[in-house]
N, CA, C and O atoms as a GROMACS GRO file, in nm:
protein
  440
    1MET      N    1  -6.672   0.344  -8.781
    1MET     CA    2  -6.693   0.221  -8.682
    1MET      C    3  -6.714   0.283  -8.544
    1MET      O    4  -6.638   0.365  -8.492
    2GLY      N    5  -6.828   0.235  -8.489
    2GLY     CA    6  -6.855   0.275  -8.347
    2GLY      C    7  -6.773   0.227  -8.241
    2GLY      O    8  -6.675   0.160  -8.272
    3ASP      N    9  -6.801   0.252  -8.103
    3ASP     CA   10  -6.721   0.207  -7.994
    3ASP      C   11  -6.754   0.060  -7.966
    3ASP      O   12  -6.668  -0.016  -7.923
    4GLY      N   13  -6.874   0.025  -7.992
    4GLY     CA   14  -6.925  -0.105  -7.958
    4GLY      C   15  -6.847  -0.195  -8.049
    4GLY      O   16  -6.813  -0.300  -7.994
    5ALA      N   17  -6.809  -0.181  -8.178
    5ALA     CA   18  -6.713  -0.269  -8.250
    5ALA      C   19  -6.591  -0.288  -8.204
    5ALA      O   20  -6.540  -0.399  -8.191
    6ARG      N   21  -6.531  -0.166  -8.172
    6ARG     CA   22  -6.398  -0.175  -8.120
    6ARG      C   23  -6.392  -0.242  -7.995
    6ARG      O   24  -6.295  -0.318  -7.980
    7LEU      N   25  -6.479  -0.232  -7.896
    7LEU     CA   26  -6.486  -0.314  -7.776
    7LEU      C   27  -6.499  -0.461  -7.809
    7LEU      O   28  -6.430  -0.542  -7.747
    8TRP      N   29  -6.582  -0.498  -7.900
    8TRP     CA   30  -6.595  -0.638  -7.930
    8TRP      C   31  -6.469  -0.698  -7.973
    8TRP      O   32  -6.435  -0.808  -7.930
    9TRP      N   33  -6.390  -0.627  -8.062
    9TRP     CA   34  -6.254  -0.676  -8.100
    9TRP      C   35  -6.164  -0.699  -7.994
    9TRP      O   36  -6.092  -0.798  -7.983
   10ARG      N   37  -6.170  -0.588  -7.906
   10ARG     CA   38  -6.077  -0.585  -7.779
   10ARG      C   39  -6.118  -0.706  -7.699
   10ARG      O   40  -6.029  -0.781  -7.659
   11ARG      N   41  -6.226  -0.729  -7.675
   11ARG     CA   42  -6.280  -0.848  -7.590
   11ARG      C   43  -6.249  -0.996  -7.653
   11ARG      O   44  -6.231  -1.100  -7.590
   12ALA      N   45  -6.247  -0.976  -7.790
   12ALA     CA   46  -6.219  -1.116  -7.854
   12ALA      C   47  -6.070  -1.140  -7.849
   12ALA      O   48  -6.026  -1.252  -7.822
   13GLY      N   49  -5.990  -1.034  -7.874
   13GLY     CA   50  -5.830  -1.038  -7.840
   13GLY      C   51  -5.802  -1.081  -7.703
   13GLY      O   52  -5.712  -1.163  -7.686
   14THR      N   53  -5.864  -1.038  -7.606
   14THR     CA   54  -5.850  -1.056  -7.464
   14THR      C   55  -5.873  -1.213  -7.445
   14THR      O   56  -5.787  -1.284  -7.393
   15PHE      N   57  -5.988  -1.259  -7.488
   15PHE     CA   58  -6.026  -1.390  -7.469
   15PHE      C   59  -5.921  -1.489  -7.537
   15PHE      O   60  -5.877  -1.582  -7.469
   16VAL      N   61  -5.878  -1.472  -7.671
   16VAL     CA   62  -5.780  -1.543  -7.722
   16VAL      C   63  -5.650  -1.548  -7.652
   16VAL      O   64  -5.590  -1.655  -7.640
   17VAL      N   65  -5.603  -1.434  -7.603
   17VAL     CA   66  -5.487  -1.435  -7.533
   17VAL      C   67  -5.504  -1.507  -7.392
   17VAL      O   68  -5.412  -1.578  -7.353
   18ALA      N   69  -5.602  -1.493  -7.324
   18ALA     CA   70  -5.644  -1.568  -7.214
   18ALA      C   71  -5.633  -1.720  -7.211
   18ALA      O   72  -5.584  -1.791  -7.124
   19HIS      N   73  -5.698  -1.759  -7.341
   19HIS     CA   74  -5.701  -1.890  -7.347
   19HIS      C   75  -5.615  -1.941  -7.469
   19HIS      O   76  -5.654  -2.009  -7.564
   20ARG      N   77  -5.498  -1.895  -7.444
   20ARG     CA   78  -5.382  -1.918  -7.555
   20ARG      C   79  -5.373  -2.067  -7.580
   20ARG      O   80  -5.379  -2.107  -7.696
   21MET      N   81  -5.357  -2.157  -7.474
   21MET     CA   82  -5.322  -2.293  -7.502
   21MET      C   83  -5.437  -2.361  -7.586
   21MET      O   84  -5.406  -2.410  -7.694
   22PRO      N   85  -5.565  -2.367  -7.545
   22PRO     CA   86  -5.658  -2.430  -7.625
   22PRO      C   87  -5.684  -2.364  -7.757
   22PRO      O   88  -5.719  -2.435  -7.851
   23VAL      N   89  -5.671  -2.239  -7.773
   23VAL     CA   90  -5.689  -2.180  -7.902
   23VAL      C   91  -5.570  -2.212  -7.990
   23VAL      O   92  -5.588  -2.253  -8.104
   24GLY      N   93  -5.462  -2.196  -7.945
   24GLY     CA   94  -5.347  -2.228  -8.036
   24GLY      C   95  -5.334  -2.385  -8.067
   24GLY      O   96  -5.297  -2.419  -8.179
   25LEU      N   97  -5.364  -2.486  -7.965
   25LEU     CA   98  -5.350  -2.613  -8.008
   25LEU      C   99  -5.477  -2.656  -8.100
   25LEU      O  100  -5.467  -2.750  -8.179
   26GLY      N  101  -5.591  -2.585  -8.086
   26GLY     CA  102  -5.700  -2.612  -8.175
   26GLY      C  103  -5.674  -2.572  -8.315
   26GLY      O  104  -5.712  -2.644  -8.407
   27ALA      N  105  -5.615  -2.464  -8.335
   27ALA     CA  106  -5.563  -2.411  -8.462
   27ALA      C  107  -5.460  -2.502  -8.522
   27ALA      O  108  -5.452  -2.518  -8.644
   28CYS      N  109  -5.376  -2.563  -8.431
   28CYS     CA  110  -5.254  -2.642  -8.476
   28CYS      C  111  -5.336  -2.783  -8.524
   28CYS      O  112  -5.313  -2.832  -8.635
   29ALA      N  113  -5.424  -2.838  -8.441
   29ALA     CA  114  -5.498  -2.953  -8.484
   29ALA      C  115  -5.563  -2.941  -8.625
   29ALA      O  116  -5.540  -3.022  -8.716
   30VAL      N  117  -5.646  -2.832  -8.635
   30VAL     CA  118  -5.716  -2.807  -8.749
   30VAL      C  119  -5.634  -2.795  -8.872
   30VAL      O  120  -5.664  -2.850  -8.978
   31SER      N  121  -5.528  -2.719  -8.855
   31SER     CA  122  -5.440  -2.703  -8.975
   31SER      C  123  -5.365  -2.827  -9.006
   31SER      O  124  -5.336  -2.846  -9.125
   32LEU      N  125  -5.330  -2.916  -8.917
   32LEU     CA  126  -5.273  -3.052  -8.951
   32LEU      C  127  -5.367  -3.126  -9.018
   32LEU      O  128  -5.324  -3.189  -9.115
   33ILE      N  129  -5.496  -3.137  -8.989
   33ILE     CA  130  -5.598  -3.200  -9.057
   33ILE      C  131  -5.606  -3.161  -9.202
   33ILE      O  132  -5.596  -3.242  -9.294
   34VAL      N  133  -5.625  -3.023  -9.216
   34VAL     CA  134  -5.617  -2.980  -9.347
   34VAL      C  135  -5.505  -2.997  -9.429
   34VAL      O  136  -5.516  -3.007  -9.551
   35ALA      N  137  -5.396  -3.002  -9.369
   35ALA     CA  138  -5.257  -3.038  -9.439
   35ALA      C  139  -5.272  -3.186  -9.484
   35ALA      O  140  -5.244  -3.222  -9.598
   36ALA      N  141  -5.316  -3.264  -9.393
   36ALA     CA  142  -5.322  -3.415  -9.450
   36ALA      C  143  -5.422  -3.436  -9.548
   36ALA      O  144  -5.406  -3.533  -9.622
   37VAL      N  145  -5.527  -3.360  -9.564
   37VAL     CA  146  -5.628  -3.362  -9.660
   37VAL      C  147  -5.564  -3.333  -9.791
   37VAL      O  148  -5.576  -3.410  -9.885
   38TYR      N  149  -5.492  -3.216  -9.798
   38TYR     CA  150  -5.421  -3.169  -9.905
   38TYR      C  151  -5.305  -3.247  -9.945
   38TYR      O  152  -5.252  -3.224 -10.054
   39LEU      N  153  -5.261  -3.333  -9.870
   39LEU     CA  154  -5.160  -3.432  -9.914
   39LEU      C  155  -5.212  -3.539 -10.006
   39LEU      O  156  -5.147  -3.593 -10.096
   40VAL      N  157  -5.344  -3.563  -9.971
   40VAL     CA  158  -5.413  -3.669 -10.060
   40VAL      C  159  -5.491  -3.612 -10.178
   40VAL      O  160  -5.506  -3.676 -10.282
   41VAL      N  161  -5.549  -3.472 -10.157
   41VAL     CA  162  -5.627  -3.412 -10.265
   41VAL      C  163  -5.537  -3.314 -10.322
   41VAL      O  164  -5.508  -3.209 -10.264
   42VAL      N  165  -5.481  -3.357 -10.460
   42VAL     CA  166  -5.384  -3.266 -10.535
   42VAL      C  167  -5.460  -3.225 -10.672
   42VAL      O  168  -5.547  -3.294 -10.724
   43PRO      N  169  -5.418  -3.116 -10.718
   43PRO     CA  170  -5.479  -3.065 -10.840
   43PRO      C  171  -5.452  -3.168 -10.948
   43PRO      O  172  -5.352  -3.239 -10.939
   44VAL      N  173  -5.534  -3.181 -11.047
   44VAL     CA  174  -5.520  -3.259 -11.170
   44VAL      C  175  -5.389  -3.248 -11.233
   44VAL      O  176  -5.314  -3.339 -11.269
   45GLU      N  177  -5.369  -3.105 -11.241
   45GLU     CA  178  -5.249  -3.053 -11.315
   45GLU      C  179  -5.101  -3.115 -11.254
   45GLU      O  180  -4.996  -3.107 -11.318
   46ALA      N  181  -5.110  -3.169 -11.138
   46ALA     CA  182  -4.995  -3.222 -11.071
   46ALA      C  183  -4.956  -3.340 -11.131
   46ALA      O  184  -4.839  -3.375 -11.118
   47ASP      N  185  -5.046  -3.421 -11.206
   47ASP     CA  186  -5.021  -3.551 -11.265
   47ASP      C  187  -4.927  -3.541 -11.354
   47ASP      O  188  -4.827  -3.612 -11.348
   48GLY      N  189  -4.951  -3.441 -11.461
   48GLY     CA  190  -4.851  -3.429 -11.585
   48GLY      C  191  -4.726  -3.337 -11.545
   48GLY      O  192  -4.639  -3.317 -11.631
   49ALA      N  193  -4.714  -3.282 -11.420
   49ALA     CA  194  -4.600  -3.197 -11.394
   49ALA      C  195  -4.488  -3.277 -11.332
   49ALA      O  196  -4.507  -3.379 -11.266
   50SER      N  197  -4.367  -3.222 -11.358
   50SER     CA  198  -4.255  -3.305 -11.283
   50SER      C  199  -4.170  -3.184 -11.228
   50SER      O  200  -4.201  -3.066 -11.245
   51GLY      N  201  -4.068  -3.224 -11.165
   51GLY     CA  202  -3.965  -3.134 -11.115
   51GLY      C  203  -4.027  -3.040 -10.992
   51GLY      O  204  -4.107  -3.078 -10.906
   52VAL      N  205  -3.974  -2.915 -11.004
   52VAL     CA  206  -4.005  -2.821 -10.922
   52VAL      C  207  -4.167  -2.786 -10.923
   52VAL      O  208  -4.238  -2.772 -10.823
   53VAL      N  209  -4.205  -2.777 -11.049
   53VAL     CA  210  -4.351  -2.748 -11.065
   53VAL      C  211  -4.432  -2.869 -10.999
   53VAL      O  212  -4.525  -2.846 -10.921
   54GLY      N  213  -4.402  -2.973 -11.028
   54GLY     CA  214  -4.464  -3.093 -10.972
   54GLY      C  215  -4.475  -3.100 -10.812
   54GLY      O  216  -4.575  -3.132 -10.748
   55ALA      N  217  -4.360  -3.067 -10.767
   55ALA     CA  218  -4.356  -3.056 -10.618
   55ALA      C  219  -4.433  -2.954 -10.552
   55ALA      O  220  -4.493  -2.971 -10.446
   56VAL      N  221  -4.430  -2.841 -10.622
   56VAL     CA  222  -4.511  -2.728 -10.566
   56VAL      C  223  -4.661  -2.759 -10.586
   56VAL      O  224  -4.742  -2.718 -10.503
   57LEU      N  225  -4.695  -2.822 -10.680
   57LEU     CA  226  -4.830  -2.838 -10.709
   57LEU      C  227  -4.888  -2.960 -10.603
   57LEU      O  228  -5.001  -2.959 -10.554
   58ARG      N  229  -4.790  -3.060 -10.580
   58ARG     CA  230  -4.824  -3.169 -10.486
   58ARG      C  231  -4.824  -3.126 -10.348
   58ARG      O  232  -4.921  -3.156 -10.280
   59TYR      N  233  -4.730  -3.061 -10.297
   59TYR     CA  234  -4.704  -3.037 -10.172
   59TYR      C  235  -4.710  -2.893 -10.132
   59TYR      O  236  -4.703  -2.874 -10.011
   60GLY      N  237  -4.721  -2.787 -10.211
   60GLY     CA  238  -4.725  -2.644 -10.173
   60GLY      C  239  -4.843  -2.615 -10.075
   60GLY      O  240  -4.819  -2.558  -9.968
   61HIS      N  241  -4.976  -2.653 -10.110
   61HIS     CA  242  -5.087  -2.629 -10.026
   61HIS      C  243  -5.083  -2.699  -9.897
   61HIS      O  244  -5.123  -2.638  -9.798
   62ALA      N  245  -5.038  -2.826  -9.884
   62ALA     CA  246  -5.028  -2.896  -9.778
   62ALA      C  247  -4.900  -2.826  -9.682
   62ALA      O  248  -4.912  -2.820  -9.560
   63GLY      N  249  -4.799  -2.782  -9.741
   63GLY     CA  250  -4.688  -2.713  -9.684
   63GLY      C  251  -4.727  -2.587  -9.616
   63GLY      O  252  -4.673  -2.548  -9.513
   64CYS      N  253  -4.827  -2.523  -9.680
   64CYS     CA  254  -4.867  -2.388  -9.631
   64CYS      C  255  -4.952  -2.416  -9.486
   64CYS      O  256  -4.939  -2.346  -9.386
   65TRP      N  257  -5.032  -2.522  -9.495
   65TRP     CA  258  -5.120  -2.561  -9.370
   65TRP      C  259  -5.032  -2.615  -9.268
   65TRP      O  260  -5.057  -2.601  -9.149
   66ALA      N  261  -4.911  -2.686  -9.320
   66ALA     CA  262  -4.832  -2.727  -9.204
   66ALA      C  263  -4.752  -2.605  -9.135
   66ALA      O  264  -4.735  -2.608  -9.013
   67LEU      N  265  -4.712  -2.516  -9.197
   67LEU     CA  266  -4.668  -2.393  -9.144
   67LEU      C  267  -4.760  -2.323  -9.043
   67LEU      O  268  -4.728  -2.279  -8.933
   68LEU      N  269  -4.890  -2.321  -9.109
   68LEU     CA  270  -4.984  -2.262  -9.013
   68LEU      C  271  -5.005  -2.339  -8.879
   68LEU      O  272  -5.035  -2.279  -8.776
   69ALA      N  273  -4.986  -2.474  -8.884
   69ALA     CA  274  -5.003  -2.560  -8.770
   69ALA      C  275  -4.892  -2.521  -8.671
   69ALA      O  276  -4.908  -2.505  -8.550
   70ALA      N  277  -4.781  -2.509  -8.737
   70ALA     CA  278  -4.647  -2.464  -8.646
   70ALA      C  279  -4.677  -2.319  -8.584
   70ALA      O  280  -4.636  -2.299  -8.470
   71VAL      N  281  -4.735  -2.235  -8.638
   71VAL     CA  282  -4.769  -2.106  -8.590
   71VAL      C  283  -4.866  -2.133  -8.482
   71VAL      O  284  -4.851  -2.073  -8.376
   72GLY      N  285  -4.967  -2.218  -8.495
   72GLY     CA  286  -5.083  -2.220  -8.391
   72GLY      C  287  -5.007  -2.290  -8.261
   72GLY      O  288  -5.037  -2.261  -8.146
   73ALA      N  289  -4.905  -2.385  -8.294
   73ALA     CA  290  -4.834  -2.438  -8.165
   73ALA      C  291  -4.731  -2.345  -8.102
   73ALA      O  292  -4.707  -2.349  -7.982
   74LEU      N  293  -4.678  -2.271  -8.177
   74LEU     CA  294  -4.603  -2.145  -8.123
   74LEU      C  295  -4.671  -2.048  -8.041
   74LEU      O  296  -4.630  -1.993  -7.939
   75PHE      N  297  -4.790  -2.036  -8.105
   75PHE     CA  298  -4.878  -1.936  -8.015
   75PHE      C  299  -4.923  -2.008  -7.892
   75PHE      O  300  -4.921  -1.948  -7.785
   76ALA      N  301  -4.967  -2.140  -7.899
   76ALA     CA  302  -5.006  -2.206  -7.769
   76ALA      C  303  -4.904  -2.210  -7.656
   76ALA      O  304  -4.939  -2.218  -7.538
   77PHE      N  305  -4.781  -2.205  -7.694
   77PHE     CA  306  -4.666  -2.220  -7.602
   77PHE      C  307  -4.600  -2.081  -7.577
   77PHE      O  308  -4.493  -2.064  -7.520
   78ASP      N  309  -4.676  -1.988  -7.626
   78ASP     CA  310  -4.616  -1.834  -7.631
   78ASP      C  311  -4.476  -1.822  -7.649
   78ASP      O  312  -4.399  -1.773  -7.565
   79VAL      N  313  -4.442  -1.870  -7.768
   79VAL     CA  314  -4.290  -1.860  -7.833
   79VAL      C  315  -4.309  -1.716  -7.885
   79VAL      O  316  -4.417  -1.666  -7.916
   80ALA      N  317  -4.184  -1.652  -7.890
   80ALA     CA  318  -4.180  -1.513  -7.938
   80ALA      C  319  -4.256  -1.481  -8.061
   80ALA      O  320  -4.255  -1.566  -8.150
   81GLY      N  321  -4.326  -1.367  -8.079
   81GLY     CA  322  -4.394  -1.319  -8.179
   81GLY      C  323  -4.303  -1.313  -8.310
   81GLY      O  324  -4.352  -1.330  -8.422
   82ARG      N  325  -4.192  -1.293  -8.295
   82ARG     CA  326  -4.091  -1.287  -8.411
   82ARG      C  327  -4.103  -1.407  -8.490
   82ARG      O  328  -4.138  -1.404  -8.608
   83ALA      N  329  -4.074  -1.509  -8.429
   83ALA     CA  330  -4.072  -1.648  -8.478
   83ALA      C  331  -4.218  -1.685  -8.549
   83ALA      O  332  -4.225  -1.732  -8.662
   84ARG      N  333  -4.324  -1.660  -8.472
   84ARG     CA  334  -4.461  -1.675  -8.525
   84ARG      C  335  -4.471  -1.605  -8.657
   84ARG      O  336  -4.504  -1.665  -8.760
   85ARG      N  337  -4.439  -1.470  -8.651
   85ARG     CA  338  -4.455  -1.391  -8.781
   85ARG      C  339  -4.386  -1.442  -8.892
   85ARG      O  340  -4.438  -1.444  -9.003
   86GLY      N  341  -4.252  -1.493  -8.865
   86GLY     CA  342  -4.161  -1.540  -8.970
   86GLY      C  343  -4.235  -1.669  -9.026
   86GLY      O  344  -4.247  -1.687  -9.147
   87LEU      N  345  -4.281  -1.751  -8.938
   87LEU     CA  346  -4.356  -1.879  -9.002
   87LEU      C  347  -4.485  -1.839  -9.071
   87LEU      O  348  -4.510  -1.891  -9.180
   88ALA      N  349  -4.566  -1.754  -9.019
   88ALA     CA  350  -4.685  -1.705  -9.090
   88ALA      C  351  -4.650  -1.639  -9.226
   88ALA      O  352  -4.712  -1.674  -9.326
   89ARG      N  353  -4.552  -1.545  -9.232
   89ARG     CA  354  -4.513  -1.492  -9.364
   89ARG      C  355  -4.462  -1.617  -9.463
   89ARG      O  356  -4.490  -1.622  -9.583
   90SER      N  357  -4.390  -1.707  -9.400
   90SER     CA  358  -4.340  -1.831  -9.473
   90SER      C  359  -4.468  -1.906  -9.533
   90SER      O  360  -4.472  -1.944  -9.650
   91ALA      N  361  -4.559  -1.920  -9.455
   91ALA     CA  362  -4.683  -1.987  -9.501
   91ALA      C  363  -4.749  -1.911  -9.618
   91ALA      O  364  -4.788  -1.967  -9.720
   92LEU      N  365  -4.758  -1.770  -9.593
   92LEU     CA  366  -4.817  -1.686  -9.709
   92LEU      C  367  -4.732  -1.703  -9.827
   92LEU      O  368  -4.788  -1.724  -9.935
   93ALA      N  369  -4.606  -1.696  -9.821
   93ALA     CA  370  -4.527  -1.724  -9.936
   93ALA      C  371  -4.539  -1.837 -10.005
   93ALA      O  372  -4.540  -1.836 -10.128
   94VAL      N  373  -4.549  -1.947  -9.933
   94VAL     CA  374  -4.557  -2.084 -10.012
   94VAL      C  375  -4.686  -2.096 -10.059
   94VAL      O  376  -4.707  -2.173 -10.153
   95TYR      N  377  -4.784  -2.029 -10.006
   95TYR     CA  378  -4.922  -2.034 -10.072
   95TYR      C  379  -4.921  -1.951 -10.199
   95TYR      O  380  -4.972  -1.999 -10.300
   96LEU      N  381  -4.871  -1.837 -10.201
   96LEU     CA  382  -4.863  -1.752 -10.318
   96LEU      C  383  -4.787  -1.821 -10.415
   96LEU      O  384  -4.826  -1.807 -10.531
   97VAL      N  385  -4.686  -1.893 -10.396
   97VAL     CA  386  -4.603  -1.968 -10.494
   97VAL      C  387  -4.703  -2.069 -10.543
   97VAL      O  388  -4.725  -2.079 -10.664
   98PHE      N  389  -4.762  -2.142 -10.458
   98PHE     CA  390  -4.846  -2.245 -10.512
   98PHE      C  391  -4.955  -2.192 -10.607
   98PHE      O  392  -4.975  -2.249 -10.714
   99ILE      N  393  -5.032  -2.075 -10.566
   99ILE     CA  394  -5.144  -2.025 -10.634
   99ILE      C  395  -5.082  -1.985 -10.772
   99ILE      O  396  -5.149  -2.015 -10.871
  100ALA      N  397  -4.966  -1.924 -10.789
  100ALA     CA  398  -4.906  -1.869 -10.912
  100ALA      C  399  -4.866  -1.987 -10.992
  100ALA      O  400  -4.882  -1.977 -11.114
  101THR      N  401  -4.817  -2.098 -10.944
  101THR     CA  402  -4.780  -2.210 -11.019
  101THR      C  403  -4.898  -2.284 -11.079
  101THR      O  404  -4.900  -2.327 -11.195
  102PHE      N  405  -5.008  -2.297 -10.981
  102PHE     CA  406  -5.131  -2.362 -11.028
  102PHE      C  407  -5.199  -2.266 -11.134
  102PHE      O  408  -5.249  -2.320 -11.233
  103ALA      N  409  -5.205  -2.145 -11.122
  103ALA     CA  410  -5.252  -2.055 -11.229
  103ALA      C  411  -5.197  -2.064 -11.372
  103ALA      O  412  -5.258  -2.059 -11.478
  104ALA      N  413  -5.052  -2.081 -11.346
  104ALA     CA  414  -4.962  -2.066 -11.468
  104ALA      C  415  -4.971  -2.213 -11.537
  104ALA      O  416  -4.965  -2.223 -11.659
  105THR      N  417  -4.981  -2.303 -11.472
  105THR     CA  418  -5.009  -2.438 -11.522
  105THR      C  419  -5.134  -2.465 -11.585
  105THR      O  420  -5.149  -2.531 -11.688
  106ARG      N  421  -5.234  -2.403 -11.509
  106ARG     CA  422  -5.377  -2.409 -11.574
  106ARG      C  423  -5.396  -2.326 -11.695
  106ARG      O  424  -5.478  -2.364 -11.779
  107SER      N  425  -5.334  -2.227 -11.713
  107SER     CA  426  -5.345  -2.150 -11.830
  107SER      C  427  -5.252  -2.179 -11.940
  107SER      O  428  -5.255  -2.112 -12.043
  108GLY      N  429  -5.159  -2.288 -11.921
  108GLY     CA  430  -5.078  -2.341 -12.015
  108GLY      C  431  -4.934  -2.280 -12.026
  108GLY      O  432  -4.854  -2.326 -12.109
  109LEU      N  433  -4.903  -2.188 -11.952
  109LEU     CA  434  -4.775  -2.119 -11.934
  109LEU      C  435  -4.673  -2.210 -11.888
  109LEU      O  436  -4.560  -2.194 -11.934
  110LEU      N  437  -4.693  -2.305 -11.805
  110LEU     CA  438  -4.594  -2.391 -11.762
  110LEU      C  439  -4.614  -2.525 -11.809
  110LEU      O  440  -4.534  -2.614 -11.779
   0.00000   0.00000   0.00000
Protein backbone atom coordinates (compact mmCIF):
# COMPACT_ATOMS: atom_id res chain seq x y z
CA MET A 1 0.00 0.00 0.00
CA GLY A 2 1.46 3.34 -1.01
CA ASP A 3 1.85 6.47 1.06
CA GLY A 4 -1.09 8.09 -0.71
CA ALA A 5 -3.51 5.51 0.66
CA ARG A 6 -2.20 5.93 4.20
CA LEU A 7 -2.56 9.69 3.95
CA TRP A 8 -6.12 9.33 2.70
CA TRP A 9 -7.11 7.23 5.73
CA ARG A 10 -5.33 9.60 8.10
CA ARG A 11 -7.17 12.57 6.61
CA ALA A 12 -10.52 10.74 6.80
CA GLY A 13 -9.94 9.88 10.46
CA THR A 14 -8.97 13.46 11.22
CA PHE A 15 -12.12 14.72 9.47
CA VAL A 16 -14.37 12.36 11.43
CA VAL A 17 -12.85 13.36 14.76
CA ALA A 18 -12.97 17.06 13.86
CA HIS A 19 -16.66 16.73 12.98
CA ARG A 20 -17.51 14.37 15.83
CA MET A 21 -20.97 15.78 16.61
CA PRO A 22 -22.57 15.71 13.13
CA VAL A 23 -20.93 12.40 12.20
CA GLY A 24 -21.96 10.72 15.47
CA LEU A 25 -25.50 12.08 15.47
CA GLY A 26 -25.90 11.23 11.78
CA ALA A 27 -24.81 7.65 12.45
CA CYS A 28 -27.17 7.55 15.41
CA ALA A 29 -30.12 8.81 13.34
CA VAL A 30 -29.50 6.39 10.47
CA SER A 31 -29.10 3.50 12.90
CA LEU A 32 -32.38 4.37 14.64
CA ILE A 33 -34.20 4.47 11.31
CA VAL A 34 -32.80 1.07 10.36
CA ALA A 35 -33.75 -0.29 13.80
CA ALA A 36 -37.31 0.96 13.33
CA VAL A 37 -37.50 -0.68 9.92
CA TYR A 38 -36.31 -4.00 11.33
CA LEU A 39 -38.95 -3.85 14.07
CA VAL A 40 -41.53 -4.00 11.27
CA VAL A 41 -39.68 -6.23 8.79
CA VAL A 42 -39.10 -9.56 10.51
CA PRO A 43 -38.12 -12.92 9.03
CA VAL A 44 -40.97 -15.25 8.08
CA GLU A 45 -39.41 -17.83 10.41
CA ALA A 46 -40.34 -15.62 13.38
CA ASP A 47 -44.05 -16.31 12.84
CA GLY A 48 -43.79 -19.93 13.90
CA ALA A 49 -41.18 -19.41 16.59
CA SER A 50 -41.87 -18.78 20.25
CA GLY A 51 -39.89 -18.18 23.41
CA VAL A 52 -36.28 -17.09 23.16
CA VAL A 53 -35.98 -18.12 19.50
CA GLY A 54 -39.00 -16.01 18.60
CA ALA A 55 -37.68 -13.02 20.54
CA VAL A 56 -34.26 -13.28 18.91
CA LEU A 57 -35.78 -13.50 15.43
CA ARG A 58 -38.20 -10.63 16.06
CA TYR A 59 -35.97 -8.20 17.95
CA GLY A 60 -32.35 -9.29 17.42
CA HIS A 61 -31.61 -7.35 14.26
CA ALA A 62 -33.37 -4.22 15.53
CA GLY A 63 -31.54 -4.55 18.85
CA CYS A 64 -28.21 -4.64 17.07
CA TRP A 65 -29.00 -1.41 15.23
CA ALA A 66 -30.27 0.23 18.43
CA LEU A 67 -26.95 -0.57 20.08
CA LEU A 68 -25.12 0.92 17.09
CA ALA A 69 -27.26 4.05 17.47
CA ALA A 70 -26.09 4.30 21.07
CA VAL A 71 -22.48 3.96 19.89
CA GLY A 72 -23.03 6.85 17.47
CA ALA A 73 -24.51 9.01 20.23
CA LEU A 74 -21.63 8.21 22.57
CA PHE A 75 -19.16 9.09 19.82
CA ALA A 76 -20.94 12.39 19.16
CA PHE A 77 -20.67 13.40 22.81
CA ASP A 78 -17.10 12.09 23.14
CA VAL A 79 -17.90 9.55 25.83
CA ALA A 80 -15.04 7.24 26.81
CA GLY A 81 -13.91 4.84 24.12
CA ARG A 82 -14.23 1.92 26.51
CA ALA A 83 -18.01 2.38 26.74
CA ARG A 84 -18.28 2.75 22.96
CA ARG A 85 -16.23 -0.39 22.37
CA GLY A 86 -18.33 -2.32 24.86
CA LEU A 87 -21.56 -1.33 23.15
CA ALA A 88 -20.13 -2.01 19.69
CA ARG A 89 -19.02 -5.48 20.80
CA SER A 90 -22.45 -6.07 22.30
CA ALA A 91 -24.03 -5.11 18.97
CA LEU A 92 -21.77 -7.62 17.23
CA ALA A 93 -22.69 -10.33 19.74
CA VAL A 94 -26.42 -9.65 19.31
CA TYR A 95 -26.05 -9.79 15.53
CA LEU A 96 -24.11 -13.05 15.63
CA VAL A 97 -26.78 -14.62 17.86
CA PHE A 98 -29.46 -13.36 15.46
CA ILE A 99 -27.67 -14.79 12.40
CA ALA A 100 -26.99 -18.13 14.11
CA THR A 101 -30.61 -18.41 15.25
CA PHE A 102 -31.91 -17.43 11.82
CA ALA A 103 -29.66 -19.95 10.07
CA ALA A 104 -30.56 -22.73 12.51
CA THR A 105 -34.27 -22.01 12.16
CA ARG A 106 -34.08 -21.82 8.39
CA SER A 107 -32.22 -25.14 8.17
CA GLY A 108 -34.72 -26.83 10.47
CA LEU A 109 -32.43 -27.30 13.46
CA LEU A 110 -34.66 -25.19 15.72
